[in-house]
Backbone and ligand atoms as CSV (ligand in chain L), in Angstrom:
chain,resi,resn,atom,element,x,y,z
A,1,UNK,N,N,0.816,-1.199,0.019
A,1,UNK,CA,C,-0.023,-0.016,-0.007
A,1,UNK,C,C,0.858,1.275,-0.007
A,2,UNK,N,N,0.422,2.219,-0.768
A,2,UNK,CA,C,1.127,3.530,-0.791
A,2,UNK,C,C,0.987,4.253,0.527
A,3,UNK,N,N,1.949,5.052,0.906
A,3,UNK,CA,C,1.810,5.893,2.108
A,3,UNK,C,C,0.776,6.969,1.779
A,4,UNK,N,N,0.124,7.497,2.818
A,4,UNK,CA,C,-0.795,8.587,2.634
A,4,UNK,C,C,-0.080,9.784,3.150
A,5,UNK,N,N,0.014,10.783,2.227
A,5,UNK,CA,C,0.759,11.971,2.576
A,5,UNK,C,C,-0.217,13.197,2.682
A,6,UNK,N,N,-0.164,13.852,3.821
A,6,UNK,CA,C,-1.040,15.045,4.022
A,6,UNK,C,C,-0.240,16.344,3.787
A,7,UNK,N,N,-0.746,17.135,2.842
A,7,UNK,CA,C,-0.071,18.415,2.590
A,7,UNK,C,C,-1.128,19.568,2.815
A,8,UNK,N,N,-0.607,20.747,2.984
A,8,UNK,CA,C,-1.525,21.848,3.182
A,8,UNK,C,C,-0.778,22.865,4.103
A,9,UNK,N,N,-1.383,24.060,4.218
A,9,UNK,CA,C,-0.686,25.118,5.006
A,9,UNK,C,C,-0.730,24.910,6.507
A,10,UNK,N,N,0.008,25.748,7.190
A,10,UNK,CA,C,-0.094,25.749,8.702
A,10,UNK,C,C,-1.522,25.874,9.118
A,11,UNK,N,N,-1.927,25.040,10.087
A,11,UNK,CA,C,-3.278,25.186,10.640
A,11,UNK,C,C,-4.338,24.595,9.745
A,12,UNK,N,N,-3.935,23.712,8.819
A,12,UNK,CA,C,-5.031,23.107,8.010
A,12,UNK,C,C,-5.489,21.814,8.614
A,13,UNK,N,N,-4.886,21.348,9.753
A,13,UNK,CA,C,-5.331,20.189,10.501
A,13,UNK,C,C,-4.635,18.902,10.066
A,14,UNK,N,N,-3.425,19.049,9.449
A,14,UNK,CA,C,-2.724,17.799,8.975
A,14,UNK,C,C,-2.419,16.846,10.123
A,15,UNK,N,N,-1.979,17.328,11.261
A,15,UNK,CA,C,-1.681,16.436,12.435
A,15,UNK,C,C,-2.933,15.854,12.992
A,16,UNK,N,N,-3.942,16.649,13.255
A,16,UNK,CA,C,-5.165,16.190,13.869
A,16,UNK,C,C,-5.868,15.130,12.892
A,17,UNK,N,N,-6.016,15.534,11.682
A,17,UNK,CA,C,-6.700,14.658,10.734
A,17,UNK,C,C,-5.778,13.391,10.536
A,18,UNK,N,N,-4.538,13.607,10.394
A,18,UNK,CA,C,-3.600,12.459,10.172
A,18,UNK,C,C,-3.660,11.428,11.275
A,19,UNK,N,N,-3.694,11.820,12.511
A,19,UNK,CA,C,-3.778,10.894,13.629
A,19,UNK,C,C,-5.023,10.046,13.558
A,20,UNK,N,N,-6.176,10.657,13.353
A,20,UNK,CA,C,-7.448,9.929,13.254
A,20,UNK,C,C,-7.484,9.017,12.026
A,21,UNK,N,N,-6.966,9.573,10.914
A,21,UNK,CA,C,-7.002,8.784,9.678
A,21,UNK,C,C,-6.118,7.505,9.845
A,22,UNK,N,N,-4.965,7.643,10.467
A,22,UNK,CA,C,-4.040,6.547,10.645
A,22,UNK,C,C,-4.746,5.455,11.494
A,23,UNK,N,N,-5.428,5.956,12.543
A,23,UNK,CA,C,-6.149,4.993,13.482
A,23,UNK,C,C,-7.163,4.210,12.655
A,24,UNK,N,N,-7.946,4.951,11.835
A,24,UNK,CA,C,-9.026,4.291,11.044
A,24,UNK,C,C,-8.413,3.256,10.053
A,25,UNK,N,N,-7.261,3.599,9.497
A,25,UNK,CA,C,-6.695,2.769,8.450
A,25,UNK,C,C,-5.746,1.758,9.029
A,26,UNK,N,N,-5.556,1.794,10.322
A,26,UNK,CA,C,-4.594,0.950,11.090
A,26,UNK,C,C,-3.195,1.051,10.521
A,27,UNK,N,N,-2.807,2.275,10.302
A,27,UNK,CA,C,-1.428,2.587,9.813
A,27,UNK,C,C,-0.782,3.387,10.941
A,28,UNK,N,N,0.589,3.519,10.819
A,28,UNK,CA,C,1.308,4.352,11.772
A,28,UNK,C,C,1.133,5.785,11.308
A,29,UNK,N,N,1.078,6.671,12.297
A,29,UNK,CA,C,1.059,8.120,11.993
A,29,UNK,C,C,2.436,8.754,12.292
A,30,UNK,N,N,2.920,9.511,11.301
A,30,UNK,CA,C,4.191,10.174,11.537
A,30,UNK,C,C,4.071,11.630,11.107
A,31,UNK,N,N,4.575,12.522,11.996
A,31,UNK,CA,C,4.555,13.949,11.626
A,31,UNK,C,C,5.988,14.393,11.443
A,32,UNK,N,N,6.248,14.867,10.227
A,32,UNK,CA,C,7.616,15.158,9.848
A,32,UNK,C,C,8.250,16.206,10.778
A,33,UNK,N,N,7.501,17.300,11.136
A,33,UNK,CA,C,8.062,18.277,12.058
A,33,UNK,C,C,8.417,17.698,13.386
A,34,UNK,N,N,7.522,16.850,13.898
A,34,UNK,CA,C,7.758,16.255,15.231
A,34,UNK,C,C,8.980,15.360,15.188
A,35,UNK,N,N,9.165,14.642,14.080
A,35,UNK,CA,C,10.307,13.774,13.930
A,35,UNK,C,C,11.584,14.599,13.938
A,36,UNK,N,N,11.572,15.757,13.269
A,36,UNK,CA,C,12.726,16.604,13.197
A,36,UNK,C,C,13.053,17.124,14.577
A,37,UNK,N,N,12.007,17.489,15.387
A,37,UNK,CA,C,12.218,17.988,16.708
A,37,UNK,C,C,12.765,16.883,17.616
A,38,UNK,N,N,12.269,15.641,17.448
A,38,UNK,CA,C,12.753,14.511,18.262
A,38,UNK,C,C,14.217,14.282,17.966
A,39,UNK,N,N,14.525,14.299,16.703
A,39,UNK,CA,C,15.908,14.025,16.215
A,39,UNK,C,C,16.906,15.086,16.734
A,40,UNK,N,N,16.478,16.358,16.710
A,40,UNK,CA,C,17.311,17.488,17.048
A,40,UNK,C,C,17.294,17.756,18.558
A,41,UNK,N,N,16.228,17.369,19.199
A,41,UNK,CA,C,16.102,17.605,20.643
A,41,UNK,C,C,15.696,19.064,20.905
A,42,UNK,N,N,15.334,19.810,19.932
A,42,UNK,CA,C,14.843,21.189,20.139
A,42,UNK,C,C,13.603,21.459,19.258
A,43,UNK,N,N,12.920,22.548,19.514
A,43,UNK,CA,C,11.769,22.885,18.752
A,43,UNK,C,C,12.056,23.422,17.350
A,44,UNK,N,N,11.051,23.448,16.485
A,44,UNK,CA,C,11.203,23.984,15.145
A,44,UNK,C,C,11.595,25.445,15.253
A,45,UNK,N,N,11.055,26.168,16.201
A,45,UNK,CA,C,11.386,27.595,16.407
A,45,UNK,C,C,12.877,27.774,16.654
A,46,UNK,N,N,13.422,26.876,17.552
A,46,UNK,CA,C,14.849,26.962,17.892
A,46,UNK,C,C,15.725,26.640,16.689
A,47,UNK,N,N,15.278,25.703,15.873
A,47,UNK,CA,C,16.036,25.364,14.658
A,47,UNK,C,C,16.093,26.599,13.715
A,48,UNK,N,N,14.926,27.282,13.584
A,48,UNK,CA,C,14.925,28.483,12.767
A,48,UNK,C,C,15.832,29.560,13.399
A,49,UNK,N,N,15.833,29.652,14.708
A,49,UNK,CA,C,16.667,30.712,15.354
A,49,UNK,C,C,18.106,30.453,15.126
A,50,UNK,N,N,18.531,29.196,15.226
A,50,UNK,CA,C,19.943,28.893,15.114
A,50,UNK,C,C,20.424,28.747,13.659
A,51,UNK,N,N,19.624,28.098,12.850
A,51,UNK,CA,C,20.137,27.710,11.539
A,51,UNK,C,C,19.385,28.450,10.443
A,52,UNK,N,N,18.363,29.208,10.771
A,52,UNK,CA,C,17.606,29.952,9.786
A,52,UNK,C,C,16.682,28.957,9.037
A,53,UNK,N,N,15.832,29.552,8.127
A,53,UNK,CA,C,14.898,28.692,7.422
A,53,UNK,C,C,15.688,27.733,6.501
A,54,UNK,N,N,16.828,28.181,5.993
A,54,UNK,CA,C,17.585,27.308,5.051
A,54,UNK,C,C,18.046,26.044,5.805
A,55,UNK,N,N,18.519,26.206,7.038
A,55,UNK,CA,C,18.930,24.971,7.816
A,55,UNK,C,C,17.774,24.077,8.087
A,56,UNK,N,N,16.597,24.657,8.402
A,56,UNK,CA,C,15.427,23.862,8.608
A,56,UNK,C,C,15.020,23.069,7.382
A,57,UNK,N,N,15.073,23.764,6.220
A,57,UNK,CA,C,14.650,23.059,4.990
A,57,UNK,C,C,15.564,21.890,4.618
A,58,UNK,N,N,16.842,22.007,4.962
A,58,UNK,CA,C,17.747,20.894,4.712
A,58,UNK,C,C,17.325,19.706,5.564
A,59,UNK,N,N,17.057,20.023,6.825
A,59,UNK,CA,C,16.625,18.933,7.763
A,59,UNK,C,C,15.359,18.312,7.309
A,60,UNK,N,N,14.417,19.178,6.838
A,60,UNK,CA,C,13.102,18.722,6.445
A,60,UNK,C,C,13.233,17.778,5.214
A,61,UNK,N,N,14.098,18.180,4.256
A,61,UNK,CA,C,14.286,17.339,3.029
A,61,UNK,C,C,14.870,15.983,3.392
A,62,UNK,N,N,15.806,15.976,4.365
A,62,UNK,CA,C,16.480,14.701,4.760
A,62,UNK,C,C,15.427,13.793,5.446
A,63,UNK,N,N,14.594,14.468,6.326
A,63,UNK,CA,C,13.577,13.645,7.043
A,63,UNK,C,C,12.547,13.124,6.102
A,64,UNK,N,N,12.082,13.939,5.131
A,64,UNK,CA,C,11.075,13.413,4.193
A,64,UNK,C,C,11.620,12.293,3.369
A,65,UNK,N,N,12.871,12.397,2.981
A,65,UNK,CA,C,13.477,11.330,2.227
A,65,UNK,C,C,13.461,10.011,2.972
A,66,UNK,N,N,13.773,10.128,4.267
A,66,UNK,CA,C,13.815,8.944,5.120
A,66,UNK,C,C,12.373,8.393,5.315
A,67,UNK,N,N,11.440,9.265,5.541
A,67,UNK,CA,C,10.081,8.796,5.799
A,67,UNK,C,C,9.370,8.254,4.520
A,68,UNK,N,N,9.755,8.807,3.385
A,68,UNK,CA,C,9.101,8.317,2.145
A,68,UNK,C,C,9.610,6.939,1.828
A,69,UNK,N,N,10.706,6.532,2.434
A,69,UNK,CA,C,11.193,5.153,2.185
A,69,UNK,C,C,10.503,4.147,3.057
A,70,UNK,N,N,9.714,4.643,4.030
A,70,UNK,CA,C,8.960,3.687,4.873
A,70,UNK,C,C,7.680,3.276,4.159
A,71,UNK,N,N,7.061,2.263,4.654
A,71,UNK,CA,C,5.800,1.786,4.044
A,71,UNK,C,C,4.700,1.768,5.059
A,72,UNK,N,N,3.451,2.015,4.588
A,72,UNK,CA,C,2.281,1.921,5.493
A,72,UNK,C,C,2.173,3.024,6.510
A,73,UNK,N,N,2.499,4.230,6.149
A,73,UNK,CA,C,2.374,5.290,7.130
A,73,UNK,C,C,1.380,6.389,6.597
A,74,UNK,N,N,0.814,7.125,7.537
A,74,UNK,CA,C,0.169,8.353,7.230
A,74,UNK,C,C,1.156,9.423,7.658
A,75,UNK,N,N,1.543,10.299,6.695
A,75,UNK,CA,C,2.585,11.287,6.964
A,75,UNK,C,C,2.024,12.654,6.857
A,76,UNK,N,N,2.135,13.434,8.001
A,76,UNK,CA,C,1.783,14.853,7.956
A,76,UNK,C,C,3.058,15.613,7.647
A,77,UNK,N,N,3.040,16.452,6.613
A,77,UNK,CA,C,4.224,17.236,6.224
A,77,UNK,C,C,4.107,18.642,6.757
A,78,UNK,N,N,5.173,19.388,6.823
A,78,UNK,CA,C,5.123,20.809,7.167
A,78,UNK,C,C,4.544,21.586,5.984
A,79,UNK,N,N,3.968,22.759,6.274
A,79,UNK,CA,C,3.289,23.529,5.207
A,79,UNK,C,C,4.222,23.961,4.065
A,80,UNK,N,N,5.516,23.967,4.311
A,80,UNK,CA,C,6.402,24.432,3.201
A,80,UNK,C,C,7.067,23.249,2.471
A,81,UNK,N,N,6.702,22.038,2.823
A,81,UNK,CA,C,7.399,20.868,2.265
A,81,UNK,C,C,7.331,20.786,0.751
A,82,UNK,N,N,6.217,21.354,0.171
A,82,UNK,CA,C,5.996,21.208,-1.267
A,82,UNK,C,C,6.727,22.293,-2.041
A,83,UNK,N,N,7.413,23.239,-1.338
A,83,UNK,CA,C,8.108,24.269,-2.060
A,83,UNK,C,C,9.358,23.834,-2.788
A,84,UNK,N,N,9.841,22.644,-2.396
A,84,UNK,CA,C,11.048,22.104,-3.042
A,84,UNK,C,C,10.694,21.028,-4.039
A,85,UNK,N,N,11.306,21.147,-5.202
A,85,UNK,CA,C,11.034,20.185,-6.303
A,85,UNK,C,C,11.499,18.743,-5.835
A,86,UNK,N,N,12.626,18.795,-5.151
A,86,UNK,CA,C,13.162,17.516,-4.685
A,86,UNK,C,C,12.138,16.816,-3.738
A,87,UNK,N,N,11.528,17.611,-2.833
A,87,UNK,CA,C,10.543,17.039,-1.917
A,87,UNK,C,C,9.308,16.593,-2.677
A,88,UNK,N,N,8.873,17.390,-3.647
A,88,UNK,CA,C,7.650,17.074,-4.386
A,88,UNK,C,C,7.806,15.730,-5.067
A,89,UNK,N,N,8.970,15.476,-5.597
A,89,UNK,CA,C,9.182,14.229,-6.345
A,89,UNK,C,C,9.090,13.035,-5.307
A,90,UNK,N,N,9.659,13.213,-4.146
A,90,UNK,CA,C,9.580,12.173,-3.131
A,90,UNK,C,C,8.169,11.944,-2.682
A,91,UNK,N,N,7.422,13.046,-2.446
A,91,UNK,CA,C,6.050,12.919,-1.892
A,91,UNK,C,C,5.139,12.224,-2.891
A,92,UNK,N,N,5.418,12.418,-4.149
A,92,UNK,CA,C,4.567,11.774,-5.236
A,92,UNK,C,C,4.557,10.230,-5.172
A,93,UNK,N,N,5.491,9.636,-4.407
A,93,UNK,CA,C,5.467,8.210,-4.268
A,93,UNK,C,C,4.316,7.761,-3.471
A,94,UNK,N,N,3.768,8.667,-2.650
A,94,UNK,CA,C,2.584,8.352,-1.834
A,94,UNK,C,C,1.276,8.845,-2.474
A,95,UNK,N,N,0.145,8.610,-1.801
A,95,UNK,CA,C,-1.136,9.178,-2.221
A,95,UNK,C,C,-1.258,10.474,-1.463
A,96,UNK,N,N,-1.253,11.591,-2.234
A,96,UNK,CA,C,-1.167,12.939,-1.609
A,96,UNK,C,C,-2.533,13.564,-1.458
A,97,UNK,N,N,-2.793,13.953,-0.173
A,97,UNK,CA,C,-4.104,14.606,0.124
A,97,UNK,C,C,-3.828,16.018,0.602
A,98,UNK,N,N,-4.508,16.932,-0.091
A,98,UNK,CA,C,-4.369,18.379,0.249
A,98,UNK,C,C,-5.540,18.753,1.143
A,99,UNK,N,N,-5.203,19.179,2.388
A,99,UNK,CA,C,-6.245,19.682,3.308
A,99,UNK,C,C,-6.401,21.167,3.043
A,100,UNK,N,N,-7.471,21.488,2.392
A,100,UNK,CA,C,-7.699,22.909,2.007
A,100,UNK,C,C,-8.501,23.600,3.051
A,101,UNK,N,N,-8.084,24.807,3.405
A,101,UNK,CA,C,-8.751,25.566,4.442
A,101,UNK,C,C,-8.706,27.073,4.208
A,102,UNK,N,N,-9.471,27.792,4.966
A,102,UNK,CA,C,-9.500,29.232,4.792
A,102,UNK,C,C,-8.383,29.886,5.678
A,103,UNK,N,N,-8.008,31.097,5.297
A,103,UNK,CA,C,-7.031,31.836,6.067
A,103,UNK,C,C,-7.543,32.033,7.490
A,104,UNK,N,N,-8.872,32.296,7.597
A,104,UNK,CA,C,-9.478,32.567,8.955
A,104,UNK,C,C,-9.263,31.361,9.826
A,105,UNK,N,N,-9.531,30.161,9.307
A,105,UNK,CA,C,-9.400,28.938,10.112
A,105,UNK,C,C,-7.917,28.735,10.463
A,106,UNK,N,N,-7.045,28.954,9.508
A,106,UNK,CA,C,-5.619,28.808,9.749
A,106,UNK,C,C,-5.157,29.717,10.863
A,107,UNK,N,N,-5.684,30.940,10.809
A,107,UNK,CA,C,-5.313,31.952,11.798
A,107,UNK,C,C,-5.747,31.537,13.155
A,108,UNK,N,N,-7.005,31.064,13.294
A,108,UNK,CA,C,-7.453,30.716,14.677
A,108,UNK,C,C,-6.724,29.442,15.186
A,109,UNK,N,N,-6.418,28.532,14.241
A,109,UNK,CA,C,-5.718,27.328,14.740
A,109,UNK,C,C,-4.238,27.625,15.114
A,110,UNK,N,N,-3.589,28.456,14.262
A,110,UNK,CA,C,-2.144,28.725,14.550
A,110,UNK,C,C,-1.941,29.642,15.796
A,111,UNK,N,N,-3.006,30.374,16.127
A,111,UNK,CA,C,-2.841,31.240,17.325
A,111,UNK,C,C,-2.724,30.442,18.629
A,112,UNK,N,N,-3.187,29.192,18.554
A,112,UNK,CA,C,-3.159,28.336,19.840
A,112,UNK,C,C,-1.758,27.774,20.050
A,113,UNK,N,N,-0.831,27.895,19.061
A,113,UNK,CA,C,0.442,27.212,19.112
A,113,UNK,C,C,1.552,28.228,18.801
A,114,UNK,N,N,2.525,28.382,19.679
A,114,UNK,CA,C,3.576,29.365,19.495
A,114,UNK,C,C,4.732,28.867,18.590
A,115,UNK,N,N,4.750,27.575,18.244
A,115,UNK,CA,C,5.869,27.013,17.537
A,115,UNK,C,C,5.782,27.218,16.017
A,116,UNK,N,N,5.512,28.416,15.562
A,116,UNK,CA,C,5.337,28.690,14.117
A,116,UNK,C,C,6.239,29.909,13.831
A,117,UNK,N,N,7.562,29.634,13.614
A,117,UNK,CA,C,8.528,30.761,13.489
A,117,UNK,C,C,8.182,31.695,12.363
A,118,UNK,N,N,7.575,31.222,11.264
A,118,UNK,CA,C,7.263,32.110,10.133
A,118,UNK,C,C,6.215,33.146,10.470
A,119,UNK,N,N,5.500,32.880,11.592
A,119,UNK,CA,C,4.464,33.865,12.017
A,119,UNK,C,C,4.925,34.745,13.140
A,120,UNK,N,N,6.141,34.589,13.590
A,120,UNK,CA,C,6.664,35.438,14.675
A,120,UNK,C,C,6.913,36.833,14.205
A,121,UNK,N,N,6.475,37.832,15.000
A,121,UNK,CA,C,6.774,39.227,14.740
A,121,UNK,C,C,6.308,39.772,13.376
A,122,UNK,N,N,5.265,39.142,12.809
A,122,UNK,CA,C,4.693,39.696,11.582
A,122,UNK,C,C,3.173,39.658,11.758
A,123,UNK,N,N,2.476,40.317,10.827
A,123,UNK,CA,C,1.027,40.227,10.824
A,123,UNK,C,C,0.658,38.807,10.289
A,124,UNK,N,N,0.194,37.967,11.177
A,124,UNK,CA,C,-0.014,36.533,10.859
A,124,UNK,C,C,-0.974,36.398,9.677
A,125,UNK,N,N,-2.036,37.170,9.638
A,125,UNK,CA,C,-3.054,37.032,8.540
A,125,UNK,C,C,-2.398,37.353,7.211
A,126,UNK,N,N,-1.622,38.400,7.227
A,126,UNK,CA,C,-0.962,38.848,5.977
A,126,UNK,C,C,0.058,37.764,5.512
A,127,UNK,N,N,0.790,37.255,6.473
A,127,UNK,CA,C,1.793,36.224,6.125
A,127,UNK,C,C,1.130,34.961,5.597
A,128,UNK,N,N,0.061,34.569,6.224
A,128,UNK,CA,C,-0.639,33.344,5.787
A,128,UNK,C,C,-1.167,33.532,4.384
A,129,UNK,N,N,-1.708,34.733,4.133
A,129,UNK,CA,C,-2.262,34.995,2.813
A,129,UNK,C,C,-1.127,35.023,1.746
A,130,UNK,N,N,-0.015,35.599,2.132
A,130,UNK,CA,C,1.151,35.651,1.213
A,130,UNK,C,C,1.649,34.245,0.881
A,131,UNK,N,N,1.756,33.423,1.941
A,131,UNK,CA,C,2.213,32.026,1.714
A,131,UNK,C,C,1.245,31.263,0.813
A,132,UNK,N,N,-0.044,31.511,1.046
A,132,UNK,CA,C,-1.063,30.821,0.240
A,132,UNK,C,C,-0.990,31.278,-1.244
A,133,UNK,N,N,-0.742,32.576,-1.403
A,133,UNK,CA,C,-0.586,33.092,-2.793
A,133,UNK,C,C,0.571,32.400,-3.493
A,134,UNK,N,N,1.657,32.135,-2.748
A,134,UNK,CA,C,2.852,31.498,-3.312
A,134,UNK,C,C,2.703,29.990,-3.499
A,135,UNK,N,N,2.029,29.360,-2.581
A,135,UNK,CA,C,1.971,27.899,-2.524
A,135,UNK,C,C,0.673,27.243,-2.971
A,136,UNK,N,N,-0.392,28.028,-3.012
A,136,UNK,CA,C,-1.721,27.452,-3.246
A,136,UNK,C,C,-1.772,26.549,-4.460
A,137,UNK,N,N,-1.189,27.056,-5.553
A,137,UNK,CA,C,-1.186,26.321,-6.839
A,137,UNK,C,C,-0.428,24.991,-6.706
A,138,UNK,N,N,0.709,25.080,-5.935
A,138,UNK,CA,C,1.546,23.805,-5.726
A,138,UNK,C,C,0.740,22.758,-4.989
A,139,UNK,N,N,0.008,23.177,-3.942
A,139,UNK,CA,C,-0.778,22.205,-3.210
A,139,UNK,C,C,-1.789,21.546,-4.112
A,140,UNK,N,N,-2.469,22.374,-4.908
A,140,UNK,CA,C,-3.518,21.828,-5.821
A,140,UNK,C,C,-2.886,20.851,-6.857
A,141,UNK,N,N,-1.755,21.284,-7.402
A,141,UNK,CA,C,-1.061,20.518,-8.462
A,141,UNK,C,C,-0.556,19.185,-7.936
A,142,UNK,N,N,-0.127,19.126,-6.691
A,142,UNK,CA,C,0.522,17.898,-6.147
A,142,UNK,C,C,-0.553,16.933,-5.609
A,143,UNK,N,N,-1.785,17.394,-5.408
A,143,UNK,CA,C,-2.793,16.596,-4.735
A,143,UNK,C,C,-3.425,15.504,-5.643
A,144,UNK,N,N,-3.500,14.275,-5.084
A,144,UNK,CA,C,-4.320,13.224,-5.703
A,144,UNK,C,C,-5.770,13.403,-5.255
A,145,UNK,N,N,-5.929,14.028,-4.096
A,145,UNK,CA,C,-7.254,14.270,-3.550
A,145,UNK,C,C,-7.235,15.568,-2.807
A,146,UNK,N,N,-8.278,16.400,-2.981
A,146,UNK,CA,C,-8.374,17.650,-2.265
A,146,UNK,C,C,-9.594,17.544,-1.314
A,147,UNK,N,N,-9.365,17.813,-0.089
A,147,UNK,CA,C,-10.463,17.736,0.898
A,147,UNK,C,C,-10.549,19.068,1.651
A,148,UNK,N,N,-11.704,19.608,1.755
A,148,UNK,CA,C,-11.887,20.844,2.479
A,148,UNK,C,C,-11.915,20.585,3.937
A,149,UNK,N,N,-10.957,21.044,4.689
A,149,UNK,CA,C,-10.882,20.655,6.111
A,149,UNK,C,C,-11.593,21.771,6.932
A,150,UNK,N,N,-11.328,23.013,6.632
A,150,UNK,CA,C,-12.014,24.185,7.256
A,150,UNK,C,C,-12.363,23.945,8.702
A,151,UNK,N,N,-13.593,24.326,9.059
A,151,UNK,CA,C,-14.050,24.233,10.421
A,151,UNK,C,C,-14.766,22.879,10.695
A,152,UNK,N,N,-14.707,21.957,9.751
A,152,UNK,CA,C,-15.470,20.735,9.853
A,152,UNK,C,C,-14.996,19.837,11.028
A,153,UNK,N,N,-15.872,19.086,11.590
A,153,UNK,CA,C,-15.525,18.055,12.588
A,153,UNK,C,C,-14.469,17.115,11.958
A,154,UNK,N,N,-13.474,16.819,12.709
A,154,UNK,CA,C,-12.336,16.017,12.195
A,154,UNK,C,C,-12.854,14.672,11.645
A,155,UNK,N,N,-13.777,14.046,12.371
A,155,UNK,CA,C,-14.217,12.682,11.992
A,155,UNK,C,C,-14.918,12.734,10.596
A,156,UNK,N,N,-15.559,13.836,10.280
A,156,UNK,CA,C,-16.225,13.945,8.949
A,156,UNK,C,C,-15.167,14.099,7.795
A,157,UNK,N,N,-14.096,14.812,8.138
A,157,UNK,CA,C,-13.057,14.957,7.165
A,157,UNK,C,C,-12.444,13.560,6.904
A,158,UNK,N,N,-12.259,12.861,7.986
A,158,UNK,CA,C,-11.662,11.482,7.906
A,158,UNK,C,C,-12.574,10.579,7.123
A,159,UNK,N,N,-13.889,10.667,7.396
A,159,UNK,CA,C,-14.887,9.825,6.653
A,159,UNK,C,C,-14.765,10.127,5.177
A,160,UNK,N,N,-14.658,11.354,4.810
A,160,UNK,CA,C,-14.565,11.679,3.382
A,160,UNK,C,C,-13.288,11.123,2.710
A,161,UNK,N,N,-12.193,11.131,3.452
A,161,UNK,CA,C,-10.946,10.616,2.907
A,161,UNK,C,C,-11.076,9.104,2.769
A,162,UNK,N,N,-11.547,8.405,3.816
A,162,UNK,CA,C,-11.663,6.948,3.786
A,162,UNK,C,C,-12.575,6.512,2.620
A,163,UNK,N,N,-13.642,7.218,2.429
A,163,UNK,CA,C,-14.582,6.934,1.314
A,163,UNK,C,C,-13.860,7.073,-0.030
A,164,UNK,N,N,-13.124,8.158,-0.161
A,164,UNK,CA,C,-12.428,8.380,-1.419
A,164,UNK,C,C,-11.369,7.321,-1.691
A,165,UNK,N,N,-10.747,6.903,-0.601
A,165,UNK,CA,C,-9.652,5.859,-0.738
A,165,UNK,C,C,-10.273,4.508,-1.114
A,166,UNK,N,N,-11.487,4.295,-0.666
A,166,UNK,CA,C,-12.182,3.012,-0.996
A,166,UNK,C,C,-12.510,2.844,-2.440
A,167,UNK,N,N,-12.681,4.030,-3.101
A,167,UNK,CA,C,-13.157,4.020,-4.481
A,167,UNK,C,C,-12.058,3.554,-5.442
L,1,S3P,C1,C,6.125,25.829,7.807
L,1,S3P,C2,C,5.132,25.086,8.394
L,1,S3P,C3,C,5.321,24.383,9.682
L,1,S3P,C4,C,6.785,24.040,9.889
L,1,S3P,C5,C,7.654,25.271,9.712
L,1,S3P,C6,C,7.491,25.915,8.378
L,1,S3P,C7,C,5.805,26.484,6.512
L,1,S3P,O1,O,4.585,23.165,9.704
L,1,S3P,O2,O,7.250,23.042,9.000
L,1,S3P,O3,O,7.284,26.150,10.727
L,1,S3P,O4,O,6.762,26.841,5.795
L,1,S3P,O5,O,4.603,26.666,6.209
L,1,S3P,P1,P,2.983,23.091,9.902
L,1,S3P,O6,O,2.348,23.232,8.553
L,1,S3P,O7,O,2.726,21.753,10.496
L,1,S3P,O8,O,2.588,24.211,10.882
């Protein structure tokens, strides 16, 4: 079976949906950012502070390459994973699901968590809109399936994905 890869912007629910989806499909759930944090022993924010975005992207590409070689996982990627061509090629080995959401939902979800360095010391709404303008087309283009996650109950989003996978 192909791995299930969740893509989408910060606050689109990749981790929450991914965990429930993995449970339903009896697969392991892996979150790329959490794996990087475990490996480095520090938060994503600290990695950005010390190594900058460039250093983080190198670690992210290495982690994705390792995870894409595993089988039978549901993988939640970071919102910027699809910005690199090298990553996009790796992710295509799996079944890619784009969790589409509004900037408003992203904003309310990301406000609950401080570990989002790209949103530090900037207007978060503006930054999320700018990132979506840059990346929106890539998310759509890479997706085998697009699911609107928005404010919907997580179990309904998971139902829709499981139904689509059954087809
Ligand atoms: C990023 C999204 C984050 C994390 C890092 C960069 C991005 O992941 O990888 O802060 O470039 O959009 P989430 O999408 O899980 O928040």
